[in-house]
Residue, then its C-alpha position, 0 to 999 in steps of 0.5 A: m803161394g796159391l794166388s801166384e800159381a793160380h794167376s801163372a796157370l790162368l795167364n799161360n793157358g790164355l784164360r786169365d782175361r775170363v777170371t776175376l782173382r779175388v785173395d784174403g787171409g791176413i790182409r791188414t794194410g794198403r802195402d798188403l794189397a799192393i803186394a797182393a796186386m802184384m802177384g795177380a790179385e784184382e779183388f780183396g777180402f778183409g775179415t779180422i782187421a775190419m772187425i777190429a775197426e769196428g770194435c772187436v778187442m780179439a778176446r777170443v771168446c766168440h763161442l762163449n756168449t761172453c764177448p766183453v764189448g758185445v760183437t758176438s753176444q746175444k745178451e742185451e746187457l753186453r750188446k749195449k757195450f758195442p762201441g762200433t759204428p759204420e763210420h769206423v769201418v769206412n775210416f779204416f779203409m779210407f786210410v788203407a786207400e790213402e796208404i796205396r795211393e802213397l806207394m803207387a805214388h812212390l813207384g810212379y803209377s797212377k792207376f791200381e790196375d797197373l800194379i796187377g800182376r806186375a811181380d817184377l816190381l817185388k824184391e826180397s828185403e835181405e834186411q828183413l829176412a836177416r833180422i829174424a834167425k828163423t828166416k836166415g837162408v829162406t829165398l822167397s823168389g820162388f813165390f814170385g819169380s816164375i810169374p809170367e812177365s806182363k809188363d807190356d801185355r796187359a790184355f788179360l785185364r779187359a775182355t777179349p775183343a770178341e766179347g766187346g773189349g770192355l771191363k771183365d765184369s760183364v763176362v766174368h759175373v754174367n749173372g749179375g746180382s742174382s739169377d734169372l729164376d729169382r727175377e722171374m719169380c719176382n715178376h710173377e703176376d700171382v707173387k706180386a698180387a700176393i705181396e700187394k694183397n698181404s692175406g690169403d694163400t697163393a701157390v706158384s711152381f717153378n723149376i730150378k737148376n744148380t746155377d740158380r743161387s740165393t734163390c728167394a732171396m730177392l723176393a724176401g727183399d721185395i717183401s721186407r721193403q713193404y712190410g719189413n721182417k715181420g713178412l707177410d700176413g698171408n701165405l705165399n706157397i713156392n713149389i719148386f723142382g729140381s737141383a738148387g744152387q747155394s743159398f737156396g731160401a736165403f733170408t726166408l721171411p714169415g709168409m713164405k712157404l718154400r717147397l723143394t722137390g729134388e735137392a739143394n746145395d750148401y747154406v740152404g736157409k741161410g739168415m732165414h727169419g721166419g716161414e718155412i722150408v721143406v726139402l724132400p727127394e723125388a717120388d722116383a729118386g731110387f734111394v733111401a731118403a734117411d741114408s742119402s744127403i738132401v742138402g749140403n754144408a752149413c745149412l741155416y747158417g745164422a737163422t734167427g727164425g723159421d721151421f726147416h724140414a729135410n727128408g734126407r741127411a744134411g752136410e757138416r755145420f748144420c745149423v751153425r750160428n743158429s739163433g732161432a730156426y727149428a729144424v728136423c733133418e735125418g741126420t748130419g755131418d760134423h759140427c752140428c749146432e756149432y756156435m748156435t745160440g737159440g732155436v731147436v734142432v732134431a736129427l733122426g740119424t747119425v750125426g759126425r763128430n763135435v756136436g755142440a762146439g760152442m753152443t750157448g743156447g737152443i736145444g738139440y735132440f739126437y736120435d742115437e741109432d749106433g750107441r755111439f753119440d756120446e763120443r761125437v759130442n764136444g763137451e766143453i760147453v754143452k751137456f747131454q742127457r736122455v730126454g726126461s721132461a715131459a715138456g721136452e718129450l712133448q716138444l720132440r714128439n711134436m716136431i717129429e710129428r710136423h716133419f712127417e706131415k710135411t715130408g712123408s718121412e718114412k724114418a719119423e713114421a717108424i719112430l712115431d709108430n713105435w714112440d715109446e721104445e724109440k723115444a728112449k734112443f734120443w739124447q738131448v743136448y743143452p748149454p748151461s743157459e738151458a738147464q733151467s728150462a722146462v724141456v730140460s728140467d721138470t722143476i718148472v711148471g706152467e712154462t710153455v713149449k715152443v714147437s715151430a718158429t714159422a708163424p709171425s705171431e709167437e703165440l700161434c707157435y707155443l704149446p702149453v705143457g701137457a696139452g695138444l695142438s688146438p685145431d686153430q694152432t693145428t691149421r695156422c701153425a702145424d700146416 
């Protein structure tokens, strides 16, 4: 219904030639694609069926880390059972394409675009409606009967004559593969020299606006093409000023240190693998950082490493599917640590509901200002307790200290200045897999405590229990 309404509204207002409509949700077959096209869709998204094609058995235990075919598991013994290959997915889509070809041949069309917007080709099946009792009396014509007739006028499939009259992609997708900022960054002489040299420290600065999306992802690609996931041996310090669009710092690698002064939209640090992202407000922002949102939803989605510090609050689903990043912010929205399988999260402010839903790995520390944290935890899997182990306290304090060093957070400073009293306000959230770790239980002696995930070499990121950072670790890891 939404698809047909969107197509109709755009067509009636003369805007259809400036928009590409993409639809998804329950699309399984070539017939589904043909119907969606007739209702106005030009692009199509596949979700569940593509997963099934590569081996998913729909066991519906994705959040438990026990997937029987290893699709959504961090356990190596289960991942070895994964049966899928890329060829399985390719083969499925070949069959989908073949089914569409057969349907088009049956209708007498040779080009798929001739079906787009042709709702006049759709007709209710009275036999199917009568087959099920609950659909008797249902009329479907209202879903597509109001779609404007486009059999003879197909101009909406092309750009306007003033714009060249060609394919709409040249008009609709004006940003191409990335924003101009990404290209400017990758072509900067100092940046290219830093990647080529792969040692020492390099610092560059750029301005950003909210239409600049996935900033630094192209740079991460340039680095990975030369050095793989290990990233740079040196440090590439990138200072950015302004309001960042979606997916700022996506796929950041070791050696990349991003410092954004301003704010950022959703998906900051998506797929982050290493390095560092720091987000802080401008000095004259005029608001209290600890009470204000500075990054959007789903930050650090699927991150596998790296350090993240936000001097302000984050949106919903902070660190969803995080499996290795170490993150500190000053509060979050709902669903913090959802489906998390590794890493550490510290929230220095209030959080929303459903904390730790589906969390099977990693540790969370939450500052309970209002005494209501216990009612916001999803206890289906995780447990929570006050920070009682020496290792847990050490990890928490060091991460807060790093946060203060990186951002100048007033909230972090206030907590550290009164540590003996404030530490009692923290809750530690952990899943069963972490119950015997040093930071949760004091029964383990001699285990190291990880305080950072930014450096390529893990030995630089580990802190022996009961010890402080050495000068070398302070220089190379904390700073």
